[in-house]
N, C-alpha and C positions, 0 to 999 in steps of 0.2 A: 722553284727548287733550287736550293746550292750549283754555283758552278763546280764545284768540287767533283758532285759526283757524277761527270763523267768523262774525269782522270784515272782511266788505267795505269798496271804500273808499270807498264806495258809502254806508254808513252811517259809516263812524269819520267823514264828509267832517260830516253830518248830526248826530251826539250832540257834535261839537266848535262845532256851530254851535248849539244849544240853551242852551249853555252860555253866550252872548248874546243876549239879548231882541232887538238890537234886527238884529238877522242879519234877511235877507229873503230866504236860499236862495239867490242867486244864484252866488257866488264856489259854491255845490257844485255847484250844477249846471254850471255851465261846468269845473269841476274833471272831472266827467264824464264832459265831453267828451273833452278834452282826455284819460282815457283811454279811450275806444275811440279816437282816430285812434293812441294806442299800439298799440294791439291789432294796428290792422289791419298799420301798418307793423311792429309782431312779425312777426305770418305773412306779411307779405312777406320778409324778411331771414331769417328759417330755411330758404325752400323759394329764395332767389336761385341756390346752387349750381344748382338745377337748372331753368329758368326764363331767359329770354333778356334777363336785365337787371343784370347785370354787364357794367362795363367805362364806358368815359367816351362821356358826350355827344356828344362835340366839340364844347363852348361849353367857358368859362373864367365865373367866376363872380365878384364886385364884386373877390373880394383878385390874381385872377389867378390863380387856380387852377382846376387842369379839374374839371369839374364827373360826380361818375358817373351813372347813371340812377336809382340807390338814391336818389343825394343828395333829389333832385330829387323822387319818389319820393310821400319821406317830407315835407317842402318841402307840395308841392300835397295833402296831404293833411291835413297840420294848417293849412292853410287850407279845405282845405270841409269840415273837423270845424268851426271853429271861427268861420267871417265869416259866419255865417246865425242865434243863437242868438241874437239882442240883447242881445247882453255885451258887448261891446267898440266903440270907435268908433277905434278905429288896430290894425294887425297891424304888428309887421317882424320880419323873420329872417336870418338871417348869405346867406342865399344870395339875395337880392334887393337892390337898389342904395340902391332908396327906400323909403320907406314907405305898407306899402298894406293901401287905401280900405274899406274898410265895402262893401259894394254897395249900391246907392240903393235897392234893391229892398228889400234888411231894414234895420228897426230897429238903431239905432246908441243904445246904448251905455256904461257908464257904464268899465271894466277899460280897459287898451292890456296886448297879450298884442306878445312877442320870446321870439324862439323858435333854436335852432338845432336842426335837420330834424336829422344826422345828424354827432352828433358823432365830428371816429377815424374818419372813410369809408375811408381810406384802411389799415384793415383789413378792406375788405371780405372783400377776395378771396380774403383767407389767416383766415378765416374768427375773429378774437379779436373783444371786448367793441367794442361799440361802444353808439351812446344819442342818446337825445333829453333840451335843457334846455329847459330853459321858466321866465319871468317873468314877471307881473301887478304893474302899478298901476294905480289913480288915477288918471282926466285930471285936467287942469290946466284946462281951455279949456272952456267952457262945456257943459254936457248940451244934451245935442238938436242937437248938429250935430255937421257931422265933424269927427271926428280932427285930430291935426295933429303936425309934427315936434317942437313944445315939450312934448307930453303922450308922446316916447318917451325926450328927452332929462332925462329923473332922477335922482339919484341915487339908489344902490342903499337906501341905507337907505328908501323911498317906498314897496317893494315890497311887496304885501299875500301874495302869496306864488311861493314858489318852487320848484321842483322837474327831478329829472330822471328817467330812463325808463333801463336797462342791456337789450341784449340782446344776449344771453352765454348759460351752459349752462341759465339762467332766464329769462326778463322780471323786472325789480325797477322796484316806481313809490315815487320815492322825494319826500316833498315836505314845507312847514309853508307854515302860512300865524304862522310867530312863535311858535307855543306850543308843540313838541316840531319833531323830526322822526321820521317813519313810513315803515315803509318797506310795503312790500304786491309780495308775488308771483305772478307769474300763474298763475294755475291753467288751464291749457290743453283741461281735461276736459268740463269749460265754464263757459270764458270771463268767469271774473271774480280781477282782484285782491282775494288775502287776506293781513292784518293778516300778517308774519312778521318786523317788527325795532319792534315799542315802544318810543316816546321814545329816539331810539337819542341814547346820550352817546361823543363822538368822547376815548379817553386823551389827557393837558393831556399827554404824556409819549413818547413812543414809540423805537422800534428797527429805523424806518424812511424810508428816502427815496427820492425819486421827483425824476429828471431825469435832461435824454438831457447825455451826459458826453458828445455827441461835438463838442460845442460847447467844451469845456474851453481854450480857449484862445482863446476868445475872449470872457468874463465879464468881471466885477468883479473886483479884486484879491481883494475882501471876501467873495465865495463862495467864487472860488478854495480861501483860506487853510477858511473854513467844512469844504470836500466832507472838505479832505485831516485835519480836526482829527474830522470823523466816520468816518473810515476808517483809526485807530491805533487802536492797540487800547491799556485802558483800564479793568477793573474796577469800580472804584471808579465812573466816570459811563456804564458799562455798553457800552459800546466795542468794534470797531466797529458801526457801524448796518447793513442789509443791506442793501442799495439792488434795486428791483425798480421799474422802468421798463417802460408797458404798449405809452406813446403813443400809447393813446386818453387823453385826460385822463380824461373823465365814469369813465372803469374806475383811475383810476387814484384818485382821490380814492373812489371808490365804496372800494373796496377801505380806506383812509385812516380813511374814516368810521368802519369798523367795526375797526380793528383799531386804528388808531394810525397816525402819519407823516407826513411835508410832502412836496407835491408842490410843485414847483417850475419856472417856463417865466421863464426872466427875461430883462430885457436886453439886447449886449453894441453892438458901433463896427457889431456888420450894422445890429440892429434897434435900437434903441433906447428903441423904444417897446411892446419886446417885438413877443409875436404874438398875444396871445387875444384875445380880444372882450371889452368890459369888458362893454359889451352883454349878450350873447348866451350869451357864458360864464363871468365870472368876476362878475358881479355877483353872479347867482341863485346858484352854488357856493357864496356868499363868507355869502350869507343863510345857508342852507342850515350849514356850517359854522359858523357864529358862533352857531346858533340850539344848536350842539351842541354847543357850548363851543368848540369853538376857534376860530381867528383865522384874519384872513385878510387881507394886503397886499401894495400894489405894492413893499418892499423901506427908504420913507419912511414911505410913510402911510395910515391902516385904507381898502381897495378900495371899502367900500361909499358913503366922505366922499365919494369921487370928483365934480367934479359936471361931466359930457359936454358935450363938445362939440359934437363929431361923429356922428353915427348909427354907425359900424361902426370906434368909437375903440378903440384896443391898448391895451394897460398890459404890462410886467410882472406874474404873481400866483406869491408865495409862501403858502402856505395850507396848514392838515391843527394838527395838535398844538398848539398855546396855546406851549409853550413852545417846542419845534421853531421853529419862526413867531415868539419874539419871541429865539433863539439868534443866526436869521441875519440876521436886524434891527441884532444888534450888531454880528454881523461886517462889517459891508456900513458901517456909520454910524462906524467904527474907521475903513477905509480910505476915505473920501468925497473925501478933498485928491487921494489919490492918482489913485482910478480917474476924475474931473475931468480932467485930464492924460494918463490912461491916452486914454481913450475922445477926445476929441480928437487924438491920436496916431497913432489909430488912423480917423477921421474923414475 
């Protein structure tokens, strides 16, 4: 039996902190709290078809999208699991319009938590993998005071930890603190996350692309040429590529992290800033992919270097195997002038 099968998430985090004498253990405790929330959400997701939890709440979130009951369950569980431990000064959720303050009765901490409680929730009713994404920063405002919007609006480069949980055929938690990417699978028999994927490295080049090709008509001309290039037959460059698109970003990127691949959610003339959220989805996923040896950009600029201006800022995203992301950037750069004309004519 592999030695890694006996490594729990809690032990892995603690042993990682031992390599840093200055560590206080606080990061390990807050990640343990996150794992507890993940277990509760996983349990509810797994029985979603058996209880009255599917369907819409009847309301919309800040993005104008209908909110499903399980979205709000996950949102509430994460807040309840994380607001009382004394770790955070402020939180923010994709499902909440404004920042989430820590209740006055609880200790104010030095960290900031941003999260997407249930990515891919449109797939809930059809039993397709969905997930939770989280991002952790250190505050930039003075310690001891309630956190502010300024603490949340930081570049992705400032993240101290990021991760996601996939709720699928098994529940897996993947996280990084900048020193390797590690995956832990939940053993439901005794409720522990066990190390299953140690020090994950994404392949430099792949044969898989993930994109919603139903939007082809509206794309950047360079992106259109790139997709056609991937579909051409050429043995020397090992084309054509295979198309794999789940429609749940966390599931698509998790597959590509393990097998190699590129995930793309571009801008188009209908959504000139893209549709994915920089703070809740793109930054944490970019930290994970880059730590694993991959690349993430908006087509022109590294995602982690973008300075957010608003809490729910959106961005195009090209993320995955390094050589594949560089290639799509090159295709788009060659068509930059014509694309500006294209988008202006379509707006």
